[in-house]
C-alpha positions as CSV (number, residue, x, y, z in Angstrom):
1,M,-62.2,47.2,23.5
2,S,-62.6,43.9,21.6
3,V,-64.1,43.8,18.2
4,T,-66.5,41.1,17.2
5,I,-65.7,39.3,14.0
6,S,-68.6,38.1,11.8
7,K,-68.7,34.9,9.8
8,D,-69.2,37.1,6.7
9,Q,-65.8,38.7,7.2
10,L,-64.1,35.3,7.0
11,K,-66.2,34.1,4.1
12,N,-64.6,36.7,1.8
13,A,-61.3,34.8,2.1
14,Y,-60.6,31.9,-0.3
15,L,-59.7,29.6,2.6
16,F,-63.1,29.8,4.2
17,Q,-65.4,30.3,1.2
18,D,-66.8,26.7,1.3
19,F,-67.3,26.5,5.0
20,S,-70.8,26.3,6.5
21,D,-72.1,29.2,8.5
22,D,-71.9,27.2,11.7
23,V,-68.2,26.5,11.2
24,L,-67.5,30.1,10.2
25,E,-69.2,31.3,13.4
26,E,-67.1,28.8,15.4
27,L,-63.9,30.2,13.9
28,A,-64.9,33.8,14.1
29,N,-65.4,33.5,17.9
30,H,-61.6,32.9,18.1
31,C,-60.4,35.7,15.8
32,H,-59.2,39.1,16.7
33,I,-58.3,42.3,14.8
34,V,-54.7,43.5,14.1
35,E,-54.1,47.0,12.9
36,L,-50.9,48.0,11.0
37,A,-49.7,51.4,9.9
38,A,-48.0,51.8,6.6
39,G,-44.4,50.6,6.9
40,D,-45.1,48.3,9.9
41,T,-43.9,44.7,9.8
42,L,-46.5,42.0,10.5
43,F,-43.9,39.3,11.0
44,Q,-40.3,38.7,10.0
45,Q,-38.9,35.8,7.9
46,D,-38.2,32.8,10.0
47,A,-40.5,33.9,12.8
48,P,-42.7,31.1,14.3
49,G,-45.8,30.4,12.2
50,E,-48.4,30.4,14.9
51,V,-51.1,32.6,13.4
52,L,-52.9,33.0,10.0
53,Y,-54.2,36.4,8.9
54,V,-56.9,37.5,6.5
55,L,-56.1,40.9,5.1
56,E,-59.4,42.8,5.4
57,E,-58.3,46.3,4.3
58,G,-55.1,47.7,2.9
59,Q,-52.1,46.3,0.9
60,I,-49.0,44.3,2.0
61,H,-45.7,43.2,0.5
62,I,-44.4,39.7,0.9
63,V,-40.6,40.0,1.2
64,R,-37.9,37.3,1.0
65,S,-34.5,38.0,2.5
66,Y,-31.2,36.3,1.4
67,L,-27.9,35.7,3.0
68,S,-26.3,38.3,0.6
69,G,-28.4,41.0,2.3
70,E,-30.7,41.3,-0.7
71,E,-34.4,41.7,-0.1
72,V,-36.9,40.8,-2.9
73,V,-40.6,41.7,-2.9
74,L,-42.2,38.4,-4.0
75,A,-45.8,39.7,-4.2
76,T,-48.1,42.5,-3.4
77,E,-51.5,41.5,-2.1
78,G,-54.8,43.2,-1.3
79,P,-58.0,42.6,0.6
80,Y,-59.1,39.0,1.5
81,Y,-55.7,37.6,0.9
82,V,-54.9,34.9,3.4
83,I,-51.4,35.3,5.0
84,G,-49.3,32.6,6.6
85,E,-51.8,29.7,6.6
86,I,-49.3,27.1,5.3
87,S,-46.6,27.8,7.9
88,M,-49.3,28.1,10.6
89,L,-50.8,24.7,9.7
90,A,-47.4,23.0,9.4
91,G,-46.1,24.6,12.5
92,L,-43.0,25.8,10.6
93,P,-41.2,29.2,10.5
94,R,-42.3,31.9,8.1
95,T,-40.6,31.6,4.6
96,G,-40.8,35.4,4.1
97,G,-41.7,38.6,5.9
98,V,-44.8,40.7,5.5
99,V,-44.7,44.5,5.5
100,A,-47.7,46.9,5.3
101,V,-47.7,49.0,2.1
102,S,-50.6,51.1,3.4
103,D,-52.6,51.2,6.7
104,C,-54.0,47.7,7.1
105,T,-56.7,45.9,9.0
106,L,-56.2,42.1,9.5
107,I,-58.2,39.3,11.0
108,A,-56.0,37.0,13.1
109,L,-56.6,33.4,14.0
110,D,-54.3,31.5,16.3
111,R,-53.0,28.0,15.5
112,Q,-54.3,26.4,18.7
113,A,-57.8,27.8,18.2
114,F,-57.8,26.6,14.6
115,M,-56.6,23.1,15.6
116,D,-59.2,22.9,18.4
117,A,-61.9,23.8,15.8
118,C,-60.6,21.0,13.6
119,E,-61.0,18.5,16.4
120,R,-64.6,19.7,17.3
121,V,-65.7,20.0,13.6
122,P,-63.9,17.5,11.3
123,E,-65.3,19.3,8.3
124,V,-62.8,22.1,8.9
125,A,-59.7,20.1,8.3
126,G,-61.1,18.5,5.1
127,K,-62.1,21.8,3.5
128,V,-58.8,23.4,4.4
129,M,-56.9,20.6,2.8
130,V,-58.9,21.0,-0.4
131,S,-58.3,24.8,-0.4
132,L,-54.6,24.4,0.2
133,S,-54.2,21.7,-2.4
134,Q,-55.9,24.0,-5.0
135,R,-53.6,26.9,-4.0
136,L,-50.5,24.8,-4.1
137,Y,-51.5,23.5,-7.6
138,R,-51.8,27.1,-8.8
139,L,-48.5,28.0,-7.3
140,N,-46.9,25.0,-9.0
141,L,-48.2,26.2,-12.3
142,L,-46.8,29.7,-11.7
143,V,-43.4,28.2,-10.8
144,R,-43.3,26.1,-13.9
145,E,-44.2,29.1,-16.1
146,H,-41.5,31.2,-14.4
147,A,-39.0,28.4,-15.0
148,M,-39.9,28.2,-18.7
149,G,-39.4,32.0,-18.9
150,N,-35.9,31.6,-17.5
151,V,-35.1,28.8,-20.0
152,A,-36.3,31.0,-22.9
153,A,-33.9,33.7,-21.7
154,R,-31.1,31.2,-21.6
155,V,-31.8,29.9,-25.1
156,A,-32.0,33.4,-26.4
157,S,-28.7,34.3,-24.7
158,M,-27.2,31.3,-26.5
159,L,-28.4,32.5,-29.9
160,V,-27.2,36.0,-29.2
161,L,-23.8,34.6,-28.4
162,L,-23.7,32.4,-31.5
163,S,-24.9,35.2,-33.8
164,G,-23.1,38.1,-32.2
165,G,-26.5,39.7,-31.6
166,E,-26.9,40.4,-35.3
167,P,-29.5,39.2,-37.8
168,G,-28.6,36.6,-40.4
169,E,-27.8,32.9,-40.5
170,I,-25.8,31.5,-37.7
171,P,-22.7,29.9,-39.4
172,A,-22.5,27.0,-37.0
173,R,-24.7,23.9,-37.4
174,I,-27.0,23.8,-34.4
175,R,-27.8,20.7,-32.5
176,V,-30.9,21.1,-30.3
177,S,-29.4,18.5,-27.9
178,R,-26.3,20.6,-27.4
179,I,-28.3,23.8,-26.7
180,A,-30.5,21.7,-24.3
181,R,-27.4,20.6,-22.3
182,A,-26.0,24.2,-22.3
183,V,-29.2,25.6,-20.8
184,A,-30.0,22.6,-18.6
185,I,-33.3,21.6,-19.9
186,D,-34.7,18.8,-22.1
187,A,-34.3,19.0,-25.9
188,D,-38.1,18.9,-26.5
189,S,-38.5,22.1,-24.5
190,V,-35.7,23.8,-26.4
191,E,-37.3,22.7,-29.8
192,R,-40.7,24.0,-28.6
193,I,-39.2,27.4,-27.7
194,L,-37.4,27.7,-31.1
195,N,-40.6,26.8,-33.0
196,E,-42.6,29.4,-31.0
197,W,-40.0,32.0,-32.2
198,V,-40.4,30.7,-35.7
199,D,-44.2,31.3,-35.5
200,A,-43.5,34.8,-34.0
201,G,-41.2,35.6,-36.9
202,H,-38.1,36.0,-34.7
203,I,-36.1,33.2,-36.4
204,E,-36.0,30.6,-39.2
205,F,-35.3,27.1,-37.9
206,A,-34.8,24.1,-40.2
207,G,-32.7,21.1,-39.7
208,R,-29.5,22.3,-37.9
209,K,-29.6,25.8,-39.3
210,I,-31.0,28.9,-37.5
211,K,-31.4,32.3,-39.1
212,I,-32.0,35.3,-36.9
213,L,-34.7,37.5,-38.4
214,D,-35.5,39.8,-35.5
215,A,-32.3,40.2,-33.6
216,E,-33.8,42.9,-31.3
217,A,-36.6,40.5,-30.2
218,I,-34.1,37.8,-29.4
219,R,-31.9,40.2,-27.4
220,N,-35.0,41.4,-25.5
221,I,-35.9,37.8,-24.6
222,A,-32.3,37.2,-23.4
223,G,-32.7,40.3,-21.2
């Protein structure tokens, strides 16, 4: 028995929020429901990206597999999350797998139906590009924040090495440029991190001298 999808069900998802009711009805006519039980796999990494999904109910893990055999859960998402739209639109393989954490109900839209809608209603393609651009911008910010976090850990590890992990003045004269080369980032970023730790009371930093005030904090940052 087929289930009719309403335009309001699509409108809850970020990708479709700015679409007109006519466009939503057009797309909803081509959607179908997918049910997953907890533990089921929606799709595997590297599978063809032929469908996008809107998670209506439940929770999913996005999982990335590596050649070493390691699997990492990249994110856990809940209702109204849009799954696989970038690989679907690009016609490229999935960059990760999706596994149901709980019983899930998803709305599925095939690539061909979506592309046909784009041809009939040019508004669709324009609005999707805006939505995807906004999402990619947010993802780029998150990647940059994560990269900065890794750099902070590397700078902290360098200080732990130089200080032996103990409080007090590091006997060596510190050049920010050398730390920057060691941790593979620009000197301005290293100096900014050090000054943040000065403000937090973790270190004293003046000229080429660094004094560790809170060795435990620096060790925690180093991981």
